[in-house]
KOLRO-913812 format. One record per residue (C-alpha): residue in three letters; chain; x, y, z. Coordinates in nm, 4 decimals. Example, Ala and Ser with C-alpha at 12.3 -4.5 7.8 and 13.67 -1.06 7.14 Angstrom:
2
    aa   ch          X          Y          Z
   ALA    A     1.2300    -0.4500     0.7800
   SER    A     1.3670    -0.1060     0.7140
//
This chain:
188
    aa   ch          X          Y          Z
   MET    A     1.3332     1.4525    -1.2290
   ALA    A     1.2904     1.1515    -1.1047
   VAL    A     1.1920     0.9928    -0.7987
   ASP    A     1.4401     0.8062    -0.5928
   PHE    A     1.2527     0.4457    -0.4686
   SER    A     1.6131     0.2675    -0.4701
   VAL    A     1.6446     0.3975    -0.0679
   LYS    A     1.4127     0.1590     0.1266
   PRO    A     1.3441     0.3259     0.4510
   THR    A     1.2290     0.2295     0.7836
   LEU    A     0.9585     0.3699     0.8773
   VAL    A     0.7993     0.3243     1.2862
   GLY    A     0.4835     0.4444     1.3785
   SER    A     0.3618     0.3793     1.7375
   ARG    A     0.1906     0.0645     1.5826
   VAL    A     0.3582    -0.0244     1.2728
   VAL    A     0.6949    -0.0317     1.1500
   LEU    A     0.7701    -0.0173     0.7691
   ARG    A     1.0325    -0.1833     0.6223
   PRO    A     1.1895    -0.3476     0.3644
   PHE    A     1.1134    -0.7390     0.3289
   VAL    A     1.2807    -1.0207     0.4676
   ALA    A     1.2531    -1.3795     0.4209
   GLY    A     1.0421    -1.4138     0.7384
   ASP    A     0.7850    -1.2760     0.6183
   HIS    A     0.7458    -1.5424     0.3303
   PRO    A     0.4547    -1.7725     0.5598
   ALA    A     0.2484    -1.4732     0.6513
   ILE    A     0.2705    -1.2940     0.2741
   CYS    A     0.1452    -1.6512     0.1335
   GLU    A    -0.1231    -1.6697     0.4396
   ALA    A    -0.2550    -1.3622     0.2985
   LEU    A    -0.1994    -1.4361    -0.0806
   ARG    A    -0.4281    -1.7567    -0.0504
   ASP    A    -0.7645    -1.5385     0.2168
   PRO    A    -1.0253    -1.5104     0.0060
   GLU    A    -1.0841    -1.1367     0.1152
   VAL    A    -0.7454    -1.0793     0.0033
   VAL    A    -0.8034    -1.2020    -0.3287
   ARG    A    -1.1502    -1.0178    -0.3493
   LEU    A    -1.0452    -0.6895    -0.2397
   THR    A    -0.7235    -0.6485    -0.4059
   GLY    A    -0.9195    -0.7515    -0.7688
   SER    A    -0.6142    -1.0258    -0.7565
   GLN    A    -0.6860    -1.3828    -0.9325
   PRO    A    -0.6524    -1.6240    -0.7266
   ILE    A    -0.3570    -1.8411    -0.7386
   VAL    A    -0.3205    -2.2207    -0.7747
   TRP    A    -0.0424    -2.2620    -0.4697
   ASP    A     0.2116    -2.5180    -0.5755
   ALA    A     0.5838    -2.5122    -0.5341
   ALA    A     0.6108    -2.3434    -0.8329
   ALA    A     0.3806    -2.0437    -0.7316
   GLU    A     0.5279    -2.0669    -0.4086
   GLN    A     0.9018    -2.0020    -0.5400
   LYS    A     0.7421    -1.7253    -0.7353
   MET    A     0.6337    -1.5671    -0.4484
   ARG    A     0.9320    -1.6342    -0.2534
   GLU    A     1.1476    -1.4249    -0.6054
   TRP    A     0.9020    -1.1366    -0.6374
   TYR    A     0.9183    -1.0473    -0.2158
   ASP    A     1.2837    -1.1108    -0.2377
   SER    A     1.3883    -0.8695    -0.5074
   ARG    A     1.1305    -0.5745    -0.3689
   ALA    A     1.4975    -0.4189    -0.2150
   ASP    A     1.6449    -0.4434    -0.5717
   GLN    A     1.3518    -0.2431    -0.7204
   PRO    A     1.4271     0.1145    -0.8246
   ASP    A     1.0777     0.2341    -1.0183
   ARG    A     0.8880     0.1284    -0.6926
   LEU    A     0.8846     0.1482    -0.3142
   ASP    A     0.7596    -0.2089    -0.1621
   LEU    A     0.7930    -0.2087     0.2078
   ALA    A     0.6523    -0.4796     0.4910
   VAL    A     0.4120    -0.3498     0.7474
   GLU    A     0.5163    -0.4992     1.0908
   GLU    A     0.2959    -0.4902     1.3900
   ARG    A     0.5698    -0.3471     1.6675
   ALA    A     0.4034    -0.5599     2.0041
   THR    A     0.4212    -0.8832     1.7993
   GLY    A     0.7292    -0.8494     1.5264
   ALA    A     0.4668    -1.0091     1.3085
   TRP    A     0.4121    -0.8786     0.9190
   VAL    A     0.0958    -0.8183     0.8960
   GLY    A     0.0568    -0.6087     0.5390
   GLU    A     0.2273    -0.5014     0.2843
   VAL    A     0.2386    -0.0919     0.1355
   VAL    A     0.3671     0.0062    -0.2060
   LEU    A     0.4189     0.3247    -0.3919
   ASN    A     0.4804     0.2794    -0.7719
   LYS    A     0.3520     0.3780    -1.1080
   TRP    A     0.6012     0.7246    -1.1138
   ASP    A     0.4462     0.9730    -1.3112
   ALA    A     0.6880     1.2599    -1.3429
   ARG    A     0.5487     1.5347    -1.5601
   HIS    A     0.3146     1.6012    -1.2404
   ARG    A     0.5263     1.4522    -1.0087
   SER    A     0.2581     1.1857    -0.8880
   CYS    A     0.2374     0.8124    -0.8034
   ASN    A     0.0148     0.5107    -0.6868
   PHE    A    -0.0362     0.3828    -0.4039
   ARG    A    -0.1570     0.0586    -0.2910
   THR    A    -0.2099    -0.1851     0.0085
   MET    A    -0.2124    -0.5106     0.1299
   PHE    A    -0.3150    -0.6623     0.4578
   GLY    A    -0.3508    -1.0186     0.5557
   PRO    A    -0.6182    -1.1266     0.8119
   HIS    A    -0.3967    -1.0687     1.1055
   GLY    A    -0.3531    -0.6676     1.0256
   ARG    A    -0.7175    -0.5985     0.9688
   ASP    A    -0.9710    -0.4199     1.1764
   ARG    A    -0.6776    -0.2541     1.4345
   GLY    A    -0.6205     0.0687     1.2600
   LEU    A    -0.3079    -0.0647     1.1554
   GLY    A    -0.3581     0.0164     0.8025
   THR    A    -0.4521     0.3630     0.8940
   GLU    A    -0.1367     0.4280     1.0103
   ALA    A     0.1024     0.2479     0.7921
   ALA    A    -0.0870     0.4802     0.5099
   ARG    A     0.0016     0.7844     0.6847
   LEU    A     0.3914     0.6832     0.7183
   ILE    A     0.4232     0.5995     0.3463
   VAL    A     0.2301     0.9098     0.2371
   GLY    A     0.3853     1.1129     0.4692
   TYR    A     0.6888     0.9836     0.3613
   GLY    A     0.6169     1.0280     0.0124
   PHE    A     0.5679     1.4086     0.0224
   GLU    A     0.8333     1.5050     0.2969
   GLN    A     1.1460     1.2636     0.1791
   LEU    A     1.0196     1.2096    -0.1547
   GLY    A     0.8566     1.5235    -0.3081
   LEU    A     0.5628     1.4383    -0.4038
   HIS    A     0.2993     1.6505    -0.5243
   ARG    A     0.0121     1.3919    -0.5702
   ILE    A    -0.0649     1.0195    -0.4613
   GLU    A    -0.3445     0.8362    -0.6134
   LEU    A    -0.5397     0.4779    -0.5867
   GLU    A    -0.8140     0.3084    -0.6555
   VAL    A    -1.0896     0.1413    -0.4493
   TYR    A    -1.3467    -0.0754    -0.5134
   PRO    A    -1.7239     0.0214    -0.3860
   PHE    A    -1.7153    -0.3202    -0.2281
   ASN    A    -1.4433    -0.2613     0.0103
   PRO    A    -1.5840     0.0360     0.2351
   ARG    A    -1.3492    -0.0354     0.4869
   ALA    A    -1.0387     0.0684     0.2791
   ARG    A    -1.2313     0.3813     0.1858
   ARG    A    -1.3036     0.4602     0.4987
   THR    A    -0.9148     0.3877     0.6048
   TYR    A    -0.7939     0.6342     0.2756
   GLU    A    -1.0233     0.8922     0.3771
   LYS    A    -0.8622     0.8805     0.7215
   VAL    A    -0.5117     0.9634     0.5551
   GLY    A    -0.7083     1.2759     0.3481
   PHE    A    -0.7537     1.1256     0.0280
   VAL    A    -1.0374     1.2132    -0.1651
   ALA    A    -1.2899     1.1030    -0.4253
   GLU    A    -1.2067     1.2286    -0.7652
   GLN    A    -1.3455     0.9831    -1.0237
   ALA    A    -1.5487     0.6338    -1.0899
   LEU    A    -1.3755     0.4133    -1.3297
   ASP    A    -1.6998     0.1829    -1.4482
   PRO    A    -1.5379    -0.0643    -1.6640
   PRO    A    -1.6889    -0.1808    -2.0094
   GLU    A    -1.7192    -0.5663    -1.8879
   GLY    A    -1.9235    -0.4881    -1.5801
   PRO    A    -2.0467    -0.3427    -1.2785
   ALA    A    -1.7144    -0.3679    -1.0948
   GLY    A    -1.5596    -0.0357    -1.1040
   THR    A    -1.3495     0.1486    -0.9385
   THR    A    -1.3142     0.4747    -0.7521
   VAL    A    -1.0138     0.7113    -0.8050
   MET    A    -0.9109     0.8749    -0.5020
   ALA    A    -0.5951     1.1072    -0.4577
   ILE    A    -0.4243     1.3384    -0.1793
   ARG    A    -0.2144     1.6310    -0.2759
   ALA    A     0.1037     1.7381    -0.1141
   ASP    A    -0.0818     2.0798     0.0006
   GLU    A    -0.3913     1.9185     0.1257
   TRP    A    -0.1397     1.6405     0.3270
   ARG    A     0.0596     1.9441     0.4817
   ALA    A    -0.2357     2.1607     0.5656
   ASP    A    -0.3507     1.8238     0.7794
   GLN    A    -0.0550     1.8023     0.9368
   ASP    A    -0.0484     2.1345     1.0202
   GLN    A    -0.4396     2.1174     1.1895
   GLN    A    -0.3045     1.8244     1.3922
   GLY    A     0.0355     1.9482     1.5159
//
């Protein structure tokens, strides 16, 4: 049975709202994608920004609501209504009822706990509404801020991956539904 990623919910926390992308998000998304720290910490290739690249970015984000195989949501700061990042559930594995999680936060969304709350909201949605059994992610060793965020949400390190081309390996972290529920029971 496949997970239905075609539903794009709005999830409301105390400090953030996770919602489908809107055209008004584009300037902040461009700013984030131009940020050298975002490029480095996400392992992205730097983009040569011209009119064609900006159009491609707009088309990509404008199409997120139409994607049935993944859930991409904008992270909006409740206090300002501004786009500060994104969270994504993708790479559905039907056999294990699991998927991948990834996130990106622009310069105005970092170091204020917004990412932790956003991650908790999307992980909770994945387990409680989608019926996922496991959510995993990869994090670079030079991104301790992200790793601390993931650990606060309940992700645990499972495996270090070292690519043959060099030392910039990643750590696979994951959380299972039963671990999530046990943590929620302890908190509530």
